[in-house]
C-alpha positions as CSV (number, residue, x, y, z in Angstrom):
1,M,103.7,105.9,103.6
2,E,100.6,106.3,105.8
3,A,101.1,110.1,105.8
4,I,101.4,110.2,102.0
5,S,98.4,107.9,101.6
6,K,96.3,110.3,103.7
7,I,97.3,113.3,101.6
8,V,96.7,111.4,98.3
9,F,93.3,110.0,99.3
10,T,92.0,113.1,101.1
11,N,90.1,114.4,98.1
12,W,89.6,113.6,94.5
13,Y,91.9,116.1,93.0
14,H,94.8,115.0,95.1
15,A,94.3,111.5,93.9
16,F,94.1,112.7,90.3
17,I,97.3,114.7,90.5
18,A,99.2,111.9,92.3
19,M,98.2,109.4,89.7
20,F,99.0,111.7,86.8
21,L,102.5,112.4,88.2
22,F,103.1,108.8,89.1
23,F,102.3,107.4,85.7
24,N,104.2,110.2,83.9
25,I,107.3,109.5,86.0
26,I,107.3,105.8,85.3
27,Y,106.3,106.2,81.6
28,W,109.0,108.7,80.8
29,G,111.6,107.4,83.1
30,F,111.4,103.8,81.9
31,S,110.8,104.6,78.2
32,L,113.7,107.0,77.8
33,T,116.0,104.8,79.8
34,A,115.0,101.7,77.8
35,K,115.5,103.6,74.5
36,L,119.1,104.4,75.5
37,V,119.9,100.9,76.8
38,F,118.4,99.1,73.8
39,R,120.3,101.4,71.4
40,Y,123.5,100.8,73.2
41,F,123.2,97.0,73.0
42,E,122.0,97.2,69.4
43,R,125.2,99.1,68.5
44,K,127.2,96.4,70.3
45,K,125.4,93.9,68.0
46,Q,123.9,92.2,71.1
47,L,120.3,93.0,70.2
48,I,118.5,92.5,66.9
49,Q,115.1,93.9,66.0
50,V,112.3,91.5,65.1
51,D,111.5,91.6,61.4
52,N,112.3,95.3,61.2
53,H,109.5,97.3,59.4
54,F,110.0,101.0,59.2
55,L,108.0,103.3,61.5
56,Y,105.1,105.2,59.8
57,P,105.6,109.0,59.6
58,G,105.1,110.6,63.0
59,Q,104.6,107.3,64.8
60,Q,106.5,108.0,68.0
61,K,104.9,111.4,68.4
62,K,101.5,109.9,67.9
63,E,102.2,107.1,70.4
64,I,103.3,109.6,73.0
65,L,100.2,111.8,72.6
66,Q,98.0,108.7,72.8
67,S,99.9,107.5,75.9
68,M,99.3,110.9,77.6
69,R,95.6,110.4,76.9
70,S,95.8,107.0,78.5
71,I,97.6,108.4,81.5
72,F,94.8,111.0,81.8
73,I,92.2,108.1,81.9
74,F,94.3,106.2,84.5
75,S,94.3,109.4,86.6
76,L,90.5,109.7,86.4
77,Q,90.3,106.1,87.6
78,G,92.4,107.2,90.6
79,I,89.4,109.4,91.6
80,V,87.3,106.2,91.6
81,I,89.8,104.5,93.9
82,Q,89.9,107.6,96.2
83,Q,86.1,107.7,96.4
84,G,86.0,103.9,97.0
85,I,88.4,104.3,99.9
86,V,86.5,107.2,101.4
87,N,83.2,105.4,101.2
88,G,84.5,102.1,102.4
89,W,84.0,99.8,99.4
90,L,87.7,99.7,98.5
91,H,90.4,99.0,101.0
92,I,94.1,99.6,101.1
93,S,96.6,98.7,103.8
94,T,99.4,101.1,104.6
95,T,101.3,98.7,106.8
96,L,104.4,96.9,105.6
97,S,104.8,93.2,106.4
98,W,106.2,89.9,105.1
99,W,102.9,89.5,103.1
100,L,104.2,92.1,100.6
101,L,105.9,89.5,98.3
102,P,103.0,87.1,98.2
103,Q,100.6,90.0,97.4
104,I,102.9,91.1,94.6
105,I,102.9,87.6,93.1
106,I,99.1,87.4,93.4
107,L,98.7,90.7,91.7
108,F,101.1,89.6,88.9
109,I,99.0,86.5,88.3
110,W,95.8,88.5,88.3
111,N,97.3,90.9,85.9
112,E,98.1,88.0,83.5
113,V,94.5,86.8,83.7
114,H,92.9,90.3,83.4
115,F,95.1,91.2,80.4
116,Y,94.4,88.0,78.5
117,L,90.7,88.3,79.0
118,S,90.7,92.1,78.1
119,H,93.0,91.4,75.1
120,W,90.7,88.6,73.9
121,L,87.8,91.0,74.1
122,L,89.7,93.7,72.3
123,H,90.3,91.3,69.4
124,T,86.7,90.6,68.8
125,K,85.5,92.0,65.5
126,F,83.7,95.1,66.8
127,M,86.4,96.0,69.4
128,M,89.2,95.5,66.9
129,R,87.6,97.6,64.2
130,N,86.5,100.5,66.5
131,I,89.0,100.5,69.5
132,H,92.0,98.2,69.5
133,H,93.1,99.2,66.0
134,V,94.5,102.4,67.6
135,H,97.1,100.3,69.4
136,H,97.7,98.1,66.4
137,H,98.5,101.0,64.1
138,S,102.0,100.5,65.4
139,K,102.9,97.4,63.4
140,E,106.5,97.9,64.5
141,P,106.0,98.7,68.2
142,T,108.4,101.1,70.1
143,V,109.1,101.8,73.7
144,F,106.5,104.6,73.5
145,S,103.8,102.2,72.4
146,T,103.2,100.9,75.9
147,F,100.2,103.2,76.7
148,S,99.3,104.1,73.1
149,F,95.6,103.1,73.4
150,H,92.1,104.3,72.4
151,W,90.6,105.8,75.6
152,V,88.2,102.9,76.0
153,E,91.1,100.4,75.9
154,A,92.9,102.5,78.5
155,F,89.9,102.4,80.8
156,L,89.5,98.7,80.3
157,L,93.1,97.9,81.1
158,G,93.1,100.3,84.0
159,T,90.3,98.4,85.8
160,V,92.9,95.7,86.7
161,I,93.3,97.0,90.2
162,F,89.6,97.4,91.1
163,F,88.6,93.7,91.7
164,P,91.5,92.9,94.0
165,L,90.8,96.0,96.1
166,L,87.1,95.0,96.4
167,I,88.0,91.7,98.0
168,F,91.2,92.3,100.1
169,P,93.1,95.2,101.6
170,F,96.3,94.8,99.6
171,Q,99.4,96.7,100.9
172,L,100.0,100.0,99.2
173,W,103.5,99.0,98.1
174,A,102.0,95.9,96.4
175,I,99.4,98.0,94.6
176,L,102.1,100.4,93.4
177,S,104.2,97.5,92.2
178,L,101.4,96.5,89.7
179,P,101.7,99.4,87.3
180,I,105.5,99.3,87.6
181,M,105.7,95.6,86.8
182,S,103.1,96.0,84.0
183,L,104.9,98.9,82.4
184,L,108.3,97.2,82.5
185,I,107.0,94.0,81.0
186,N,104.9,96.0,78.5
187,L,108.0,98.1,77.6
188,M,110.1,95.0,76.8
189,G,107.2,93.5,74.9
190,H,107.0,96.6,72.7
191,S,110.7,97.0,72.3
192,N,110.6,95.1,69.0
193,Y,113.7,93.2,70.1
194,D,114.1,89.4,70.6
195,L,115.6,89.6,74.1
196,F,116.2,85.9,74.3
197,P,116.9,84.7,70.8
198,S,118.3,81.3,71.9
199,H,114.9,80.2,73.3
200,Q,111.9,78.7,71.4
201,P,108.8,81.0,70.9
202,E,106.8,79.1,73.5
203,H,109.5,79.7,76.3
204,M,108.3,82.0,79.1
205,L,111.2,84.5,78.5
206,K,110.3,84.8,74.8
207,F,107.5,87.3,75.6
208,S,109.1,90.2,73.7
209,Y,109.3,88.2,70.5
210,R,105.8,86.9,70.9
211,H,104.3,90.4,71.4
212,S,106.3,91.8,68.4
213,M,104.8,89.1,66.3
214,H,101.4,89.9,67.6
215,H,101.7,93.4,66.4
216,K,103.0,92.4,63.0
217,R,100.3,89.7,62.4
218,G,97.5,91.4,64.3
219,R,96.4,88.2,65.9
220,G,97.4,85.5,68.4
221,N,99.7,85.7,71.4
222,L,97.1,87.4,73.5
223,G,99.0,86.8,76.8
224,F,101.1,89.3,78.7
225,L,104.3,87.7,79.8
226,L,103.4,84.1,80.4
227,P,102.6,81.8,77.4
228,W,100.3,79.4,79.3
229,L,96.9,81.0,78.7
230,D,97.7,81.2,75.0
231,Q,98.6,77.5,75.1
232,L,95.6,76.6,77.1
233,F,93.1,78.4,74.8
234,K,95.0,77.7,71.6
235,T,95.7,81.4,70.7
236,T,99.4,81.0,70.2
237,A,100.9,82.4,67.0
238,K,104.5,81.9,66.1
């Protein structure tokens, strides 16, 4: 891992290429796998879509193109990380220790807070009209909706890793776990399936239903996976 880290962070274009490949691998790998898995369980009558609206013409193609633009933005942010490491104002540890799991948990919690605050900002009148409407064009989300953003939204959401790296040298495996966790949760949230139909909407595991309803109503349910920030700030929408 240390050798790979040295290669990736040696110069800016190595960082850009590495980030571009990494995000493409997880985006396509997870999206296509999920599409097959969800279709299989839907045929088995074990999954039901949430208030099925038909996709608008060319929706998935447009979502993929917009997701590629977002991945390009994430890759540019990789250059910022590389420059921060080279100049000493961002720090990453390449050692592997028992601190890995606590660090992953910390980054998961930070992602929840960062997403809620960013999502609240994106739902202000100006941001919704000029930026976030791109993502909300998918009233029925799909597995390809996960990175389907305006470039400004992609940049905003991509800043999630900067603050942690400014204050602590997180292990590289913990840092890599953040986009993987985020994409997996995001993918299930945009699947448009109620993955846990027996639970009430406020249950932690009901996140896929909550986010589907968020797309359909265009408001409320601003949290990522956990429902607690929505409950605390009274932004829950059932």
